[in-house]
C-alpha positions in Angstrom: -25.3 -59.6 -4.1 -25.9 -57.1 -1.7 -26.1 -53.5 -2.8 -23.2 -51.2 -1.9 -23.9 -49.0 0.9 -22.4 -45.5 0.9 -21.8 -43.7 4.2 -21.2 -39.7 4.1 -20.0 -40.1 7.8 -20.6 -37.3 10.3 -22.1 -34.2 9.0 -20.0 -31.1 8.6 -20.3 -28.9 11.8 -22.4 -25.8 11.0 -19.8 -23.5 12.7 -17.2 -25.0 10.0 -19.5 -24.4 7.3 -20.0 -20.7 8.2 -16.2 -20.3 8.7 -15.5 -21.5 5.2 -18.3 -19.3 3.6 -17.0 -16.1 5.7 -13.4 -16.8 4.2 -14.7 -17.2 0.8 -16.8 -13.9 1.1 -13.5 -12.0 1.8 -12.0 -13.0 -1.7 -12.3 -10.8 -4.9 -15.4 -11.7 -7.1 -16.9 -13.7 -4.1 -20.5 -13.0 -5.3 -20.6 -15.7 -7.8 -19.4 -18.4 -5.3 -21.7 -17.2 -2.7 -24.7 -17.5 -5.0 -23.7 -21.0 -5.9 -23.2 -21.9 -2.1 -26.8 -20.6 -1.5 -28.2 -23.1 -4.2 -25.9 -26.0 -3.0 -27.7 -27.2 0.1 -30.1 -25.9 2.9 -27.2 -25.8 5.7 -25.2 -23.4 3.3 -28.2 -21.0 2.6 -28.4 -18.7 5.6 -24.7 -17.9 5.8 -24.5 -17.5 2.1 -27.5 -15.1 2.1 -26.0 -13.2 4.9 -22.7 -12.6 3.1 -24.6 -11.8 -0.2 -26.7 -9.2 1.4 -24.9 -7.8 4.2 -23.8 -4.7 2.1 -26.0 -3.2 -0.5 -24.9 -0.4 -2.9 -27.7 1.7 -4.6 -26.5 3.8 -7.5 -29.6 5.1 -9.2 -33.4 5.3 -9.0 -34.2 2.3 -11.1 -31.8 0.0 -9.1 -33.6 1.4 -5.9 -37.1 0.6 -7.3 -35.9 -3.0 -8.2 -34.5 -3.4 -4.8 -37.7 -2.3 -3.0 -39.6 -4.9 -5.1 -37.1 -7.7 -4.3 -37.3 -7.0 -0.6 -41.1 -6.9 -0.6 -41.0 -10.3 -2.4 -38.5 -11.8 0.0 -38.9 -9.9 3.3 -36.7 -12.3 5.1 -33.7 -10.9 3.2 -34.0 -7.6 5.1 -32.5 -9.2 8.3 -29.3 -9.8 6.6 -28.6 -6.1 5.4 -26.0 -4.5 7.7 -24.6 -1.9 5.5 -26.4 0.3 3.0 -24.7 2.8 0.5 -26.7 5.5 -1.3 -24.6 6.9 -4.3 -25.9 9.7 -6.3 -24.4 11.0 -9.6 -20.5 10.8 -9.4 -18.4 13.5 -10.9 -16.5 13.2 -14.0 -13.1 14.9 -14.9 -14.8 18.4 -15.4 -16.5 18.1 -11.9 -19.8 17.7 -13.6 -22.3 14.9 -12.5 -22.3 12.0 -14.9 -25.5 10.6 -13.7 -28.8 12.5 -12.4 -29.4 12.7 -8.7 -32.1 10.4 -7.4 -31.8 10.2 -3.7 -34.0 13.0 -2.6 -36.9 12.1 -4.8 -36.5 8.4 -4.5 -36.5 8.3 -0.6 -39.1 11.0 -0.3 -41.7 8.7 -2.3 -41.2 5.9 0.4 -43.3 5.9 3.6 -41.2 5.8 6.7 -42.8 2.5 7.7 -41.6 0.9 4.5 -38.0 2.3 5.1 -37.9 1.0 8.7 -39.3 -2.5 7.5 -36.8 -2.8 4.8 -33.9 -1.4 6.4 -34.4 -2.4 10.0 -31.2 -4.3 10.3 -28.9 -1.7 8.8 -26.0 -0.6 11.1 -23.9 1.3 8.7 -25.2 4.0 6.3 -23.4 5.9 3.7 -24.6 8.6 1.6 -22.5 10.3 -1.1 -22.4 12.7 -4.1 -25.8 14.1 -3.4 -27.8 17.1 -2.4 -30.0 16.5 0.3 -32.6 18.4 2.7 -32.0 18.1 6.4 -35.5 16.8 7.1 -34.9 14.0 4.7 -31.5 13.1 6.1 -33.2 13.0 9.6 -36.0 11.0 8.4 -33.8 8.5 6.8 -31.6 8.1 10.0 -34.6 8.1 12.2 -35.9 5.1 10.3 -32.8 3.0 11.0 -33.3 1.7 14.5 -29.9 -0.1 14.7 -27.8 2.6 12.8 -24.5 3.0 14.7 -22.2 4.3 11.8 -22.9 7.2 9.4 -20.6 8.0 6.5 -21.5 11.1 4.4 -19.3 12.3 1.4 -19.4 14.9 -1.2 -22.8 16.1 0.2 -24.4 19.5 -0.3 -27.7 20.9 1.1 -30.8 22.1 -0.6 -31.4 25.9 -0.9 -33.6 25.7 2.1 -30.9 24.6 4.4 -29.2 28.0 5.6 -26.0 27.1 7.4 -26.7 29.3 10.3 -30.2 28.1 11.0 -30.7 25.9 14.0 -32.1 22.6 13.0 -35.4 22.2 15.0 -36.6 18.8 16.4 -34.8 16.1 18.4 -31.4 14.9 17.6 -31.0 11.5 16.3 -29.7 9.0 19.0 -27.9 5.8 18.4 -25.2 7.0 15.9 -21.8 6.3 17.6 -19.4 7.0 14.7 -19.8 9.8 12.2 -17.4 10.1 9.2 -17.6 13.3 7.1 -15.8 14.0 3.7 -16.3 16.9 1.4 -19.4 18.2 3.0 -20.3 21.9 3.0 -21.4 23.1 6.7 -20.6 19.9 8.7 -22.3 21.7 11.6 -25.6 20.8 10.0 -24.7 17.2 10.2 -23.5 17.2 13.7 -26.7 18.9 14.7 -28.7 15.9 13.3 -26.7 13.5 15.6 -27.3 13.0 19.2 -25.3 12.6 22.4 -24.5 9.0 21.5 -21.8 10.1 19.3 -18.4 8.5 20.3 -16.0 8.8 17.4 -15.9 11.7 14.8 -13.8 11.4 11.7 -13.3 14.4 9.5 -11.6 14.2 6.1 -10.5 17.8 5.5 -10.5 19.1 1.8 -7.3 19.5 -0.2 -6.9 23.3 -0.2 -4.2 22.8 -3.0 -7.2 22.3 -5.4 -8.1 25.8 -4.8 -6.2 29.2 -5.3 -5.3 31.1 -2.3 -8.0 33.6 -2.5 -10.7 31.0 -2.4 -8.9 28.9 0.5 -10.3 31.0 3.3 -13.8 31.0 1.9 -13.7 27.4 1.2 -12.7 26.5 4.8 -15.2 28.9 6.4 -18.0 27.4 4.4 -16.9 23.7 4.8 -16.4 24.0 8.8 -19.3 26.3 9.8 -17.8 26.3 13.2 -19.0 29.6 14.6 -22.2 28.4 16.1 -21.0 24.7 16.7 -20.6 23.6 20.4 -19.4 20.0 21.0 -20.4 20.3 24.7 -23.6 18.1 24.2 -21.7 15.2 23.0 -20.7 13.7 26.4 -19.7 10.5 25.0 -17.4 11.7 22.2 -13.9 10.4 23.1 -12.2 10.1 19.7 -11.4 12.6 17.1 -9.8 11.6 13.7 -8.6 14.2 11.2 -7.5 13.1 7.7 -5.9 15.5 5.2 -3.7 15.3 2.3 -1.0 17.8 3.6 -0.2 19.7 6.8 -0.8 23.2 5.5 -1.8 26.2 7.6 -5.3 26.3 6.5 -6.0 22.7 7.6 -4.1 23.0 10.9 -6.1 26.0 11.7 -9.3 24.5 10.9 -8.3 21.6 13.3 -7.4 24.2 15.9 -10.7 26.0 15.6 -12.6 22.6 15.7 -10.8 21.5 19.0 -11.9 24.8 20.6 -15.4 23.6 20.4 -14.8 20.6 22.8 -16.4 21.5 26.2 -15.8 18.3 28.2 -12.9 16.3 29.2 -14.0 12.8 27.6 -11.7 13.1 24.7 -9.1 10.3 25.1 -7.6 10.2 21.5 -6.9 12.5 18.6 -5.5 11.2 15.3 -4.1 13.1 12.4 -3.6 11.0 9.2 -1.5 13.1 6.5 -0.8 11.4 3.3 0.8 14.2 1.2 4.3 15.2 0.4 4.4 18.2 2.4 3.6 16.5 5.7 5.4 18.7 8.1 3.5 21.3 10.0 3.9 24.8 8.6 5.2 27.1 11.3 2.7 29.7 12.2 2.7 32.8 14.4 -1.0 32.5 15.1 -2.6 30.1 17.5 -1.8 26.4 17.2 -3.2 22.9 18.0 -0.7 22.9 21.0 -2.3 25.8 22.6 -5.8 24.2 22.7 -4.6 20.9 24.0 -3.5 22.8 27.2 -7.1 23.2 28.0 -8.8 21.6 30.8 -11.0 19.6 28.1 -8.0 17.5 27.2 -6.6 16.6 30.6 -7.9 13.0 30.0 -6.3 12.9 26.6 -4.5 9.5 26.3 -2.9 9.6 22.9 -2.2 12.0 20.0 -1.3 10.0 16.9 0.2 11.4 13.6 0.1 9.0 10.9 2.5 9.9 8.0 3.6 8.4 4.5 7.0 7.2 5.3 7.8 7.2 1.7 7.3 10.9 1.5 9.1 12.1 4.8 11.9 11.0 6.9 10.3 9.6 10.2 12.9 11.0 12.4 12.7 14.5 10.9 8.8 14.0 11.4 9.2 13.2 14.9 11.3 16.2 15.6 9.0 18.6 13.9 5.7 17.2 15.4 7.3 17.1 18.7 7.8 20.9 18.5 4.5 21.6 17.1 2.7 19.2 19.5 5.0 19.8 22.6 2.1 19.3 24.9 1.5 15.6 24.1 5.1 15.2 23.6 5.9 16.2 27.2 3.1 14.1 28.4 4.5 11.0 26.5 1.3 10.5 24.7 2.6 11.6 21.1 3.0 8.9 18.6 4.5 9.2 15.0 3.2 6.1 12.9 3.9 5.2 9.4 0.9 5.2 6.9 0.0 1.4 5.9 
């Protein structure tokens, strides 16, 4: 009797394997499956590793130290890391930190050569819930040769960072998208980034969390616009503002920010408003409409207002914003879209 011969047929194309792994990686709780895939066979390993390590979140100093040891032992993993998030102590309900800060000390102990080697493939960097020095942030950004997107949230500066002080040294090139949330003195951040910046996303603070007497102080601290000039950012073409409600403080802040635009490359401006009071508050002072008449916005192609349609009638919103933003309305570039 002849032995039975089994045939596995043609091998599965690598492109199909990669596609399946990519789809699994999008599912909730995919980490366990990806680890199993990585152990299944040699053909599944590269793609599984890429999806396992493409985004790394570091939440404390001990995790950071273990991560460094791991990468030193398996240096080939560094090539798979595309996004890195550094999270310092988060806030509890009373606004206090529930974990000690570690980013400043943890990164300062690392030689630049080590950072560059470990994070050489990182394209997206996020830093949140921290207090940093400007030199440290610039060192970190300089060490990431492929960095294109920088996201910074709930960030404060060390005492040595005076908001009016001009930051010395070269600006960091390569960053094309900068997103800012709850950062005091955003001018400091902008002065760290070079002329490669193409899209700026600013999430404005919710002024309803503060009493009226504190609002002006909050906005003046937060924006730090007096010495800011957007003229050097020749590639900047998109501005995106996100805020909970269209109150006068936030709209005036946007107006003051737009005044800093010194060139005509801006093609799109987005306003994302999620709150209940999403209609602009009439003001006798200068409005966003006034600044959009400037030569710097001659090449503007779209002004988009994104609203929560469950909170406000879209027709009413179109009428009110059509009045408030009459310049883009007359040009036919104003859009009122629902929040998804």
